N, C-alpha and C positions, 0 to 999 in steps of 0.2 A: 862465427862472430859477425862477419860482414852481412851474412843473411839475416841475423837477428836485428842488426842496425837498419837494414833495408826494410824489414817488416815494420819496425817501429816508425820509420819515416813515412811509409805508406799509410799506416794507421793514423798518424797525425794529420797528414794531408786530407784523408777522408773525413776525419773529425772536423777539420776546419771548413771543408766544403759543405758538410752537413749543417754546420752552424750558419754558414752563409745562406744556405737555402732556406733555413727556418726563419732567418731575419728578413729575407726579401719579401716584399709585398706580393700577394697572390696575383697572378696574371689577370688582366681585365677580362670580364666575361661579356658576351654579346648582350646588348640591351634587349629587354623583353619587347615583344611586338606591341605596337600601338593599338590600344583598344578601339573599337568602332566609335566614331565621334557621336556624341549625343549633345554636344554644345560647340558652336563655332561662331565667333564674332566676324561679321562681314562689314567691311568699310570700303565704299567706293574710292577709287584712287584720287578723285577730285575733291574728296572731303578730308580735310586734315583734322584728326582727332586730337584735342588737347590732352596732355598727359594725365590731367586730373579728371577728365570727363568720365562719366559713368555710362553704362549701357542703359539707355533710356527706353528703348522700344523692344518689347518681347513678344514673340509669337509662339503659342502653344501648338505643337504638332504631334500627330500620332497618338491621340487620346491621352495626352498628358505624360507620355513616356519621354519626351524630349522637348527642349526649349531652344529656339534659335533667337539670338539677340542681335539687334542691329544698333550699334552705338552711333547714333546720328544726332545727339543733342535732343532738342525738343522740336520735332517737326510740326509744321502748321497743318499739313495735309498728308494723310496716310490712306491709301486705298489698296485693297488686296483682291486678287482673283486667282482661282486655281482650276486646273483641268489636267487630269492624267498625271504626268511626271513633271509638270511645270507649275511653279508658283510665281505670280507676278506681284511685285510690291512697288507701288508708286509712292515716293516720299518727296514731297515738294516738287522739284523739277527733275528728279532722278527716277528712272525706271529700272528695277532690278529683276532679272530672270534667275530664279533659284530652283535647283533640283531638290525637292523636299525629302526625297528618300536618302540622299547622300549629304544633305546640308551643304551643298556647294553652290557658289555663285557662278552661274553659267555665263552671264553677260550683263552689261549695264549700259544704259544710254541716257544721255543728258538732253533735256528739252529746254526751250527758251522761256517757258512759262510753267506754272504749277499744273500737275496732273490732277484733274478733278474726279475722274472716274476711269475704270479700266475693266475690260471683260475679255475672256478667252473663248474662242469658238469651241464647241463640244469636241470637235476632232483634234483640237490642240494646235492647229496649223496657223491660225491667225489671232491677233490681238487687236482690240479696238480701244483707243484711249482718247479721252477729252483733254486737250491741252489748252490751258487758259480758259476762256469762256466762249471762244468762237471757232475752234479747230477740232476736227475729228481726224485722228491718225489711224490708218489700218496698216499693221506691220506683220511681216512674216516672223514667226516665233523662233525659227531655226537660224535663219541668216540675219535676223534683226534688221532687215532691209525694209524701208518704207514702201508699202504697196501703193497707197493713195493718201492724199491729204485733202480734206474737204474743209473749206472755210465758209463760215456763215456770219452775216452781219446782224448785230443786235439780237442774238439768239440766247445768250446767257446759258450755254449748254450745261446740263446737270447730270444726265444719266444715259447709259448705253447698255445694250444687251444683245446677245446673239440669239438667233433662232435655234431650235433644237437640231436642225439639219445643217447648221453652220453656213447657210447660203445668204442670209440677210441679217442686217443689223438695225435695231431700233435705236433711234437717237431722240432724246427729249431735251428741250430747252424751255425758256420762259414763254408760256402760252402757245407753244407749237411743238409738234413731234413729227418725226419722219421715219420712213423705211428706206434703207439703202441696200443695194446689191453689194455683197461682200467681195465678189470677184472683180468688179470693175469700178466700184465706187459710185455707180449711177444712182441718182435719186429717184425712187419709185413713186412715192407720194408724200405729201405734207398736209397735216391737218392742224387746225387751231384748237386750243383748249381754253376753257373759261374759268379754270380753277387753279391757275398758276402753273408752275413747272413740276415735272414728275420727279419724285424722290427715288422710286424703284420701279423696274419693269421686268416682266418675265413672260416668255412665250409658252403657250400650252404645248404639251408633248406632241400634238399633231400639227403644230405651227399655224393653226387656223385662227387662234385668238391671242391677243396681247393684253395682259393685265398690268395695271400700274397703280401706284399710290402717288398722290400729288401733295404738294407742300401745304395746301390749304385744307387738308383733312378730307379729300375726296378719294374714292376708290372707283376705278373705271375699268371696263373691259371693252376693247374695240375689235373690229374685224381686221385681222392682220393683212388681208388682201387689199383692203380699201382705206382703212383707218376710220371707218364709220363707227360712231359710238353705239354700243349695245347695252351697257350697264353703267349707271352713274349713281353712286351711293355716297352721300356726304355726311360726315360726322360733324354736327353743328356744335359739339362740345368744345371744339378748339384743340382736341387732342391730336398730336402729331402721329401720322401713320408711318409704319416702318417697312422693312423689306417684304416683298410679295413673292410667293412661290406656288407652284401647282402640285397637286398630287400626281402620282405616276399614271393614273388612269385618266387624268384631265378633267375629272368631275368636280373637284374641290379646289378652291383657291384660298390660301392662307396669307394673312398679313398681320404684322404686329402693330401694337399701339404703344404710345409712350407711357401709358398707365402700366405700372409694374405688374407682370404676370398675366397680361391680357393678350390673348391671341384670337383673332376673328377668323372663322372659316365661312366661306361663301360657296354655296352649292349652286 
């Protein structure tokens, strides 16, 4: 009799425990691993984003497979340069160094005036940027330390470009353009222009020639060693000329025009 009562008690306790287990919530499971980021909002610490602000600036990266958005309101000036694993974005007075493969903000730096143009050396070690209208800054892209700061009076600086071997920097302003040694900031030569300031510049693959489009519709090629004018072609229609680039063999120069769908090649 006692054994029967003990068995019934054990059965009842087991039944109660089973009910308790069935009513208990399942134990928490580990969160699934985070997928690779294809979107990331980047906001410099010095920029306070209002709660209602929307992402206003978008950059399409990797052939349309991903978008990076910088929520910075409506910037007045945006300039972009890329080389290797570094993307530089100048937004008003802020320069952002971004890893485009990971969509990560590597560093940021604030300047005292708007960034008008930016270029990265082909080897990725240096960046040149025009700050305001009278300063050229050469910085180390790894340490973000300023290598050299060059100041020019009454130049209205507009465009900057590195040579293919990363050794020199072409700098253009209103009616004048110069060549600068990237290692020490030394001014190698300065020439005058008669067609306003340069809009875009590009060195030939062998660094012997420098092609540029100018604000008043002129296309020019100069000797990169001296700055002497070799080619001067003027578009008298008043059409604005766009960015200039060389073919890989250095035999053809292409530049855009503001007329939709027009691309000019100069042999």
